[in-house]
C-alpha positions in Angstrom: 24.0 235.3 77.1 23.0 234.6 73.7 25.3 232.6 71.2 26.0 233.7 67.4 25.1 231.2 64.9 26.7 230.1 61.9 24.9 232.5 59.7 25.3 236.0 62.1 27.1 238.7 60.1 29.0 241.5 62.4 27.7 245.1 61.4 30.3 247.4 59.8 29.7 249.5 63.0 31.0 246.9 64.9 34.0 245.9 62.9 34.9 249.9 62.3 34.7 249.9 66.5 36.7 246.8 66.7 39.6 248.4 64.2 39.6 251.8 65.3 39.5 251.1 69.4 42.3 251.7 71.5 42.4 248.3 73.3 45.1 247.7 75.7 45.1 243.9 75.3 43.8 241.1 73.4 41.4 240.3 76.3 40.1 243.8 76.8 39.2 243.6 73.0 37.5 240.1 73.3 35.4 241.7 76.1 34.3 244.5 74.5 33.4 242.5 71.0 31.7 239.5 73.0 29.7 242.7 74.9 28.9 244.1 71.4 27.8 240.8 69.6 25.3 240.0 72.8 23.8 243.4 72.4 23.5 243.0 68.6 21.7 239.6 69.0 19.4 241.1 72.2 18.4 243.9 69.7 16.9 241.4 67.3 14.5 239.4 69.5 11.0 240.2 68.8 8.3 240.2 71.6 5.0 238.7 70.9 1.8 240.4 72.4 -0.4 238.4 73.7 -3.2 237.2 71.1 -6.1 239.7 70.5 -9.6 238.9 71.4 -11.5 238.9 68.0 -15.0 239.3 69.3 -14.6 242.5 71.0 -15.2 245.4 68.9 -12.0 247.3 67.9 -11.2 251.3 68.1 -11.9 253.7 70.6 -15.6 254.6 69.9 -18.1 253.6 72.4 -20.4 251.2 71.4 -24.0 250.0 72.8 -24.2 246.3 73.1 -27.6 244.6 72.3 -29.5 241.9 74.7 -26.9 239.3 72.9 -24.1 241.0 74.1 -22.6 241.8 70.6 -21.9 245.4 69.6 -24.6 247.0 67.4 -24.7 250.8 67.4 -22.4 253.6 68.0 -23.8 256.3 70.5 
């Protein structure tokens, strides 16, 4: 579970759902609010991809390699 920092800003959609929701008590409203905040924070996480090998040829074309192992011509 992620925790919001001091510069977290609640989305207007969440504010609206809290204001117009038909909650039976404050505990149910708080549980819904915590779940929505957790979902918002989880959606902001950026997954970093593995570093790319800059020495390999880019694209989907077929390349012929010469005796040094570098891509030289396209077939």
